[in-house]
C-alpha positions, -999 to +999 in steps of 0.1 A: -198+715+079-191+692+109-224+700+125-246+686+098-252+649+090-233+636+061-264+627+041-278+662+047-246+679+037-244+659+005-280+667-003-275+704+003-242+703-018-259+686-048-289+710-046-266+740-046-247+726-076-280+719-094-295+753-087-263+771-096-257+753-129-293+752-142-300+790-144-267+795-162-276+768-187-310+784-194-296+819-196-273+808-224-302+792-242-324+823-238-296+846-250-294+826-283-329+816-289-352+842-271-382+860-287-401+830-302-424+802-291-402+773-281-392+749-254-360+732-245-357+699-225-336+667-227-349+644-254-344+615-230-338+611-193-336+581-170-340+574-134-341+544-111-374+529-100-385+542-066-364+573-068-372+607-083-363+626-115-361+662-123-368+670-160-351+703-168-374+725-189-371+760-204-397+777-226-400+810-244-426+832-261-426+864-281-414+895-262-445+916-272-467+894-251-466+907-216-488+884-196-496+893-160-494+856-150-479+827-167-494+793-162-484+759-176-495+723-180-475+690-183-492+662-203-483+625-205-478+608-238-498+634-259-495+671-266-531+677-276-557+686-250-585+674-272-572+639-268-576+642-231-541+631-222-533+624-185-524+657-168-492+654-149-492+689-135-514+720-139-505+753-123-540+768-124-561+741-107-536+716-093-558+689-107-538+660-120-544+624-132-546+599-104-514+582-115-495+614-106-513+625-075-487+632-049-459+624-073-455+656-094-446+692-086-430+721-104-395+730-095-391+759-119-406+794-118-430+798-148-426+836-146-389+831-153-398+808-181-386+778-162-408+747-165-387+721-147-408+692-134-401+669-105-416+634-104-412+613-072-417+576-062-412+565-098-427+533-110-425+516-144-459+529-156-446+565-154-421+559-182-431+576-214-433+610-232-438+643-213-450+674-231-453+711-217-481+736-227-477+773-219-508+793-209-503+831-210-541+837-208-568+841-234-558+826-267-521+828-259-517+791-252-492+770-269-483+732-267-447+727-276-438+698-298-405+693-279-408+666-254-387+644-230-388+606-228-385+592-193-369+558-189-374+540-156-344+517-151-334+490-126-297+484-135-266+506-138-250+509-172-216+493-175-196+504-205-169+481-218-147+490-247-155+473-280-123+453-279-105+440-248-072+424-256-052+404-230-021+422-219-034+457-229-048+481-203-085+487-205-110+511-188-145+500-178-170+525-166-202+524-146-227+551-153-259+558-134-283+587-137-281+614-111-312+635-118-329+632-085-321+661-062-335+642-032-315+610-036-278+607-047-264+573-058-233+557-045-214+534-068-193+502-060-178+474-081-186+437-078-165+408-089-134+428-097-110+409-074-076+407-090-084+435-115-071+463-094-087+490-073-115+510-090-114+548-091-148+562-081-153+596-096-173+620-075-177+645-104-209+649-124-210+651-161-235+673-180-252+659-210-283+678-225-290+692-190-289+657-174-265+645-148-247+612-144-224+597-119-195+576-131-170+552-117-140+539-136-121+506-133-086+504-149-069+470-152-048+448-175-068+418-184-055+383-188-069+353-207-083+341-174-104+372-172-123+362-204-160+357-195-156+373-161-189+387-148-181+422-137-207+441-117-216+476-106-239+485-077-258+517-072-272+523-037-289+552-022-280+562+014-307+560+041-329+538+018-331+501+010-328+509-027-300+490-044-295+483-081-269+460-097-257+456-133-233+431-148-213+428-179-192+398-191-157+406-203-149+394-238-111+393-236-094+386-269-062+366-267-040+344-290-043+306-291-026+283-267-026+246-274-038+230-242-047+195-253-026+172-274-014+136-275+019+127-262+041+105-283+020+078-299+030+042-306+008+021-328+010-013-344+010-014-382-026-018-395-042-003-364-064+028-360-048+060-346-065+092-335-046+124-328-063+152-309-054+189-308-073+214-286-066+251-282-078+279-259-082+312-276-107+340-282-120+341-309-119+305-319-087+295-337-081+279-371-067+245-362-045+227-388-029+192-387+002+190-409+029+166-417+060+174-437+044+207-448+013+190-461-021+200-447-040+169-436-070+186-420-081+220-408-112+236-392-122+266-370-129+249-337-118+244-301-104+210-310-096+190-341-093+152-343-071+136-370-079+099-377-055+075-394-070+042-404-047+011-409-015+030-403+016+019-423+053+025-417+051+053-443+029+073-419+055+071-392+069+106-383+062+140-367+028+155-369+023+193-362-008+211-350-010+248-357-036+271-340-040+307-351-064+337-349-061+374-354-042+379-322-014+353-326-006+316-331+007+285-313+020+251-325+030+218-311+041+185-325+036+148-317+056+119-329+038+088-342+058+057-341+044+028-362+056-005-348+060-033-374+078-066-380+111-067-399+110-065-437+126-093-456+164-088-451+185-079-481+219-094-486+247-083-509+239-108-537+251-144-541+288-144-534+316-162-552+352-161-538+384-179-544+400-198-515+421-175-494+402-143-502+384-121-477+346-120-480+324-093-465+287-102-460+262-073-454+227-080-442+202-052-437+165-048-430+139-022-417+116-025-387+103-007-356+117-013-331+151-022-346+154-060-348+178-086-336+199-096-367+216-130-369+236-147-396+235-185-395+254-212-414+242-247-410+223-238-378+255-223-363+254-186-354+282-166-370+272-131-358+244-113-340+236-077-333+208-063-311+186-034-321+205-027-353+192-025-389+225-038-404+249-066-397+283-070-414+304-101-411+339-106-425+353-140-434+391-136-437+409-162-459+379-182-468+383-220-471+361-247-487+345-251-453+330-216-457+312-227-488+275-233-484+241-218-476+237-189-451+207-174-435+201-138-424+173-137-398+157-105-385+132-105-357+115-083-331+084-087-310+061-082-340+075-109-363+104-126-380+117-126-415+147-145-431+167-145-463+189-173-476+220-167-496+249-188-509+287-183-506+305-203-533+343-208-525+363-219-555+394-240-550+417-266-566+407-303-564+414-323-532+412-362-534+399-375-501+416-403-483+385-424-485+393-430-521+404-466-527+400-498-548+383-530-537+381-565-552+351-588-549+349-622-569+358-613-605+351-575-601+374-547-591+359-513-582+379-481-576+363-452-558+377-417-562+361-389-541+372-354-550+363-322-533+365-292-556+348-260-569+342-256-597+334-292-607+366-310-618+373-337-644+383-371-630+403-398-648+415-433-638+450-445-651+459-482-652+495-484-662+499-522-663+474-531-689+470-522-726+432-517-724+413-490-742+378-480-734+364-494-766+378-529-762+351-543-739+321-535-718+338-549-688+352-515-678+330-484-671+330-453-649+301-437-629+302-402-615+279-382-593+283-347-577+268-338-543+276-303-532+314-299-534+320-337-536+324-355-569+323-393-565+336-414-594+336-452-596+357-473-620+343-509-624+364-536-639+346-569-645+360-604-651+393-597-633+414-627-622+435-604-601+436-567-592+458-544-613+491-535-597+480-499-593+453-474-602+459-436-603+430-411-599+437-377-614+414-347-609+418-312-624+399-278-627+410-243-635+427-239-602+450-270-603+455-308-608+457-335-581+466-372-585+465-401-561+474-438-564+444-456-549+451-482-523+437-517-527+416-533-501+413-573-503+428-576-539+450-606-531+419-627-521+402-624-555+419-653-572+420-677-543+384-672-536+375-686-570+399-716-574+398-732-539+423-759-527+422-780-560+428-749-580+458-742-558+475-774-570+467-766-606+481-731-601+513-746-587+516-769-618+511-739-641+537-719-622+562-748-628+552-748-665+558-711-667+593-715-653+601-742-679+587-719-706+610-691-696+640-714-696+632-727-731+627-692-743+662-681-733+677-710-752+661-699-784+687-675-797+674-671-832+639-662-822+633-624-820+607-608-799+575-599-817+568-562-818+533-569-806+547-578-772+567-546-767+560-523-739+552-495-763+522-515-775+507-515-741+505-478-729+487-468-697+449-467-702+429-437-690+393-443-679+372-411-678+336-403-675+342-377-702+355-402-728+338-407-762+343-436-786+360-425-818+340-432-849+311-448-831+276-433-835+265-414-804+236-428-785+208-405-773+211-393-737+181-414-726+194-446-742+229-441-726+213-435-692+190-465-696+218-489-705+240-476-676+212-479-651+206-515-661+243-524-657+243-505-624+213-524-611+231-556-621+261-545-601+240-537-571+226-572-572+261-588-572+275-564-546+248-553-522+275-536-500+279-510-527+251-484-526+255-466-559+233-442-577+254-426-604+250-416-640+276-433-662+292-435-696+300-468-715+336-474-723+347-490-756+358-526-761+395-534-763+414-564-780+425-594-759+452-620-763+443-652-782+432-680-759+456-705-774+489-686-768+495-697-732+486-734-740+512-736-769+539-721-747+532-747-720+534-775-745+568-763-756+579-763-721+568-799-717+588-809-748+620-793-736+646-815-722 
């Protein structure tokens, strides 16, 4: 009706609905339950403080009682008059308890067995139990045990489903009592931004004769809506009455890992902490794993994994798994343990024959990868950067490749090195520095041989029939240093140097011989005899010529076999020689005797710095001292 104010129209409409629906409700009850003492009212009813409430009530009595007038009484909190309960309403006298003065009146017609009560200006102290007593006159009075409990409220009731899952549509309702015919509530939602527009339902829902007004809010919640404080407001037009109620949304959602270390670098031996935090509802089960092995787990928002004194063995990928009843999530983090190189490994000690190809492999382990270098005698052969292996090939190895090598690995955390040897085997080579030298009455021959494996060395004197066991004037010293074997032949009491000396060296790869050149041999004799000796030598030379002449004249004299060339074969001096038939000396005695002779040699020839082990050579026979004198005498007797 356009002519009436909106609030008045709404009031009239609600009153018409109420008055129309209520008689129909009670007619149905009377049809099924009539003819006995009894009362029907809602077991509980609620209303906002400061508003009103209509408590629907219907009673009945036996049909044979035909009272002229029907009266009734409402009591508060007790049904028995003898307990003097507060009178809420009394139809006979209109006398009520002071708490209800001006607040209570009867809406129903007792003659029609309608005992509906209206309470206005509600306050908290009016909350409680309300009983009705029927008075038909005389002894026909009856207090009904049925009663209604009035609840004075201050907040709307927000109903949220037991489970709200992210991503699934949900319905939230706001319910407020609508049992005051004088004031009708209006509902609105608070804090619902982003959740969609609410649907306010203008319909009323009947429940035990009471009325409620309801508003629905449909939306699809997200994890961000968890904990959202959603509110509903009930207001009453033309009044200052407003009531608000709130409910926090408990949105269930699967875990999402929101906090975790990025890749971690740690130095060996240090402390490392890995953090994993997840957002979920309910709390997730967090698990730290590595290579399928569970390291730690707990139901919590975050989980800390501590690693004390990390080692290279703990280097790798660590996984954090978060799960609850609604799903799971996982993330990984890589732990890189930084450490100095391990001691390099090399493909064993190598032995090669001259001319072969040799492959050297050096490997190590470190983080970060190292700089690998192979050295020989402080010379760099090869280098790689940030590699764990280094391979070097030596094509056609020579004796110069023999020796000690080093593989060195280093990074910013340290350095390690490994030494290894390459042994190149080859035939002997007699060096050019080999020679013979004469000083006073001593001749020394030096033979320097380069060879691997160690060779045998022998000295050959083709012009003299001298064996090693004839005298102690001849002996050999030998010493090896690396690939060099140095041997010295010493001949004592020599009037002149032998015409030639041959050094021969051999091993399993070959034999090498060299005639040793003489240095200063022609000066040996003249240094001893001086000018006078030169005159004597000249006279002797003449005597020798005479002797040769006389010898040719002797035709009947045959040559003695003892002077044939076959009796004077070349003599071989070797450090490996042993005297046939002679008892062997102990090693210590041989070395002691040799060292004494060597010390004596050093005293005579300070220019020779010798430190060699040696072997004594045997004594050999010499010519008789008178032979040359007799021959000279014969020469003097010759014509």
